[in-house]
C-alpha positions in Angstrom: -20.1 11.4 2.0 -22.9 11.8 4.5 -22.7 7.8 5.6 -18.6 7.7 5.6 -17.4 7.4 9.5 -14.4 8.1 10.9 -12.7 4.5 11.9 -12.4 3.9 15.9 -9.1 4.0 17.5 -7.3 5.2 14.6 -8.9 8.6 15.0 -10.9 10.0 17.7 -13.7 12.1 17.3 -15.7 14.5 20.0 -18.7 16.3 20.2 -17.0 19.4 19.0 -16.3 18.1 15.8 -17.5 20.0 12.7 -18.4 19.2 9.4 -14.7 20.5 8.2 -12.9 18.3 11.2 -15.1 15.1 10.2 -13.6 16.1 6.4 -10.1 16.1 6.9 -10.1 13.0 9.3 -11.6 11.3 6.2 -9.5 12.6 3.7 -6.5 11.5 6.5 -7.6 8.0 7.1 -8.1 8.0 2.7 -4.6 8.8 2.6 -3.9 6.3 5.2 -5.1 3.4 3.8 -3.7 4.1 0.4 -0.4 4.8 2.0 -0.9 1.2 4.1 -1.1 -0.3 0.3 1.8 0.9 -0.9 3.6 -0.3 2.5 2.7 -3.4 2.6 3.1 -4.2 -1.2 5.7 -2.2 -2.3 7.8 -0.9 0.3 10.6 -3.8 1.1 10.8 -3.2 4.9 7.1 -1.6 6.3 9.1 -1.8 9.9 11.2 1.3 9.0 8.3 3.7 7.9 8.0 6.9 9.7 4.6 7.5 9.3 3.3 7.4 13.6 -0.2 6.2 12.0 1.0 3.4 9.6 1.3 0.3 12.3 -2.1 0.7 13.3 -3.7 1.3 9.9 -1.6 -1.4 8.4 -3.3 -4.1 10.8 -6.6 -3.0 9.8 -5.4 -3.1 6.4 -4.0 -6.6 6.4 -7.7 -7.5 7.6 -9.7 -6.7 5.2 -7.9 -8.3 2.7 -9.0 -11.3 4.3 -12.1 -10.2 6.1 -15.2 -12.4 5.3 -17.4 -11.2 7.7 -19.1 -8.5 5.3 -21.6 -6.4 7.6 -21.5 -8.9 10.4 -17.4 -8.6 11.3 -17.0 -8.1 14.8 -13.9 -6.1 14.3 -14.8 -2.2 14.8 -12.9 -0.6 12.3 -14.1 -2.9 9.3 -17.1 -1.9 8.5 -16.2 2.1 8.1 -12.9 1.3 6.2 -14.7 -0.8 3.6 -17.3 2.2 3.2 -14.8 4.6 2.8 -12.9 2.1 0.1 -16.0 1.2 -1.8 -16.9 5.7 -1.8 -13.3 6.1 -3.3 -13.4 3.6 -5.6 -16.6 4.5 -7.1 -16.8 8.2 -6.7 -17.5 10.1 -9.7 -18.0 13.5 -7.9 -15.1 15.9 -8.9 -15.5 18.2 -6.1 -16.2 15.5 -3.4 -13.8 16.9 -0.5 -12.8 13.1 0.5 -11.5 11.9 -2.2 -10.5 15.1 -4.1 -6.7 14.8 -2.4 -6.1 11.8 -3.3 -7.5 11.5 -6.9 -5.2 14.4 -7.4 -2.8 12.7 -6.0 -2.6 9.4 -7.4 -4.6 10.6 -11.1 -5.1 14.1 -12.3 -1.4 15.5 -11.4 -0.3 13.0 -13.8 -3.0 14.2 -16.6 -1.1 14.8 -19.8 -0.1 18.7 -20.9 -3.5 19.7 -22.9 -2.6 21.7 -26.2 -5.6 23.7 -28.1 -6.3 21.8 -30.9 -5.5 18.5 -29.5 -3.1 16.2 -31.7 -4.4 16.8 -35.2 -2.7 13.3 -37.1 -5.6 11.0 -36.7 -3.3 8.0 -37.8 -1.9 8.2 -33.8 -3.9 9.3 -31.0 -3.7 8.2 -27.6 -6.1 9.2 -24.8 -5.8 11.1 -21.7 -6.3 8.2 -19.7 -3.5 6.0 -22.4 -0.7 9.1 -21.6 -1.6 9.4 -17.7 -0.6 6.2 -17.5 2.8 6.5 -19.5 3.4 9.2 -17.8 2.9 7.8 -14.1 5.0 4.8 -15.5 7.8 6.5 -16.4 7.7 8.8 -13.2 7.7 5.5 -11.3 9.9 3.9 -12.7 12.4 6.8 -12.8 12.1 7.3 -8.9 11.9 3.7 -8.2 16.4 4.1 -8.4 15.9 5.6 -5.3 13.0 3.6 -3.4 9.5 3.2 -5.2 7.6 6.7 -4.5 4.3 6.6 -2.3 2.0 8.4 -4.6 -0.3 8.9 -1.9 2.1 11.4 0.0 1.0 14.7 -1.7 4.5 16.2 -0.5 6.8 13.6 -1.5 10.3 15.7 -1.6 10.7 16.3 -5.7 7.8 14.2 -6.8 6.0 17.1 -8.3 9.0 18.4 -10.2 9.8 14.8 -11.5 6.0 14.5 -12.9 6.3 18.4 -14.7 9.8 17.1 -16.4 8.5 13.9 -17.8 5.2 15.5 -18.8 6.8 18.1 -21.0 8.8 15.2 -22.6 6.0 13.2 -23.2 4.1 16.2 -24.7 7.2 16.9 -27.2 7.2 13.3 -28.3 3.6 12.7 -28.4 3.3 15.9 -30.8 5.6 14.4 -32.9 4.9 10.8 -33.4 3.1 9.7 -36.1 3.3 5.8 -35.2 3.5 4.0 -32.0 7.2 3.3 -32.2 7.8 6.6 -32.6 6.1 7.6 -29.2 7.6 4.1 -27.6 11.1 4.3 -28.3 12.6 7.4 -27.4 10.2 6.8 -23.9 12.2 3.6 -23.5 15.5 5.7 -24.1 14.5 8.4 -21.8 13.6 6.1 -18.8 16.7 3.9 -19.4 19.2 6.7 -19.6 17.6 8.5 -16.5 17.4 5.6 -14.6 21.5 4.8 -15.5 22.4 8.2 -14.6 20.5 8.0 -11.1 22.4 4.9 -10.6 25.6 6.3 -11.4 24.8 9.3 -9.2 23.6 7.2 -6.1 26.9 4.9 -6.8 29.4 7.9 -6.2 
């Protein structure tokens, strides 16, 4: 983390910027980069984005996708962005002050409910990561009816509530299932019924 730099012309540092302020800016830079990826690849019309910092970071994101200059790149924002994204992708520090908010937003809040003793049926078990992917997939598919959710937005309206509902449902199905089809089928039905309900509601 010590080598991470604030992206010039996106955030402005001063001589009075302390470690706490530096960390806050790095956190926000990481959020913006993840937001830019979502905004450019998922959102149908990036021009409608209401995040005031998005236009600046989108241009940088477009650049690094195709940059071949490496450390010799002349764009001043390039190296700090590459450092930050590389750090985030390889960081294993559970307490990293820069990465933790986005690790929570993209991964930890989708962790399944863990019961004491775990899943006792050894014929059918899934890892925490596999169950997290299912929970995230269900949440995104359901909310996509109203527009794909920006998972980097910790304050996205209703997202935490939706995740909790999905986690409780997934846990109930997982603890009862003794085979994969007993897990997959109820989940597919759950997703379809919720999507239809939201589509019906949105058409009113």
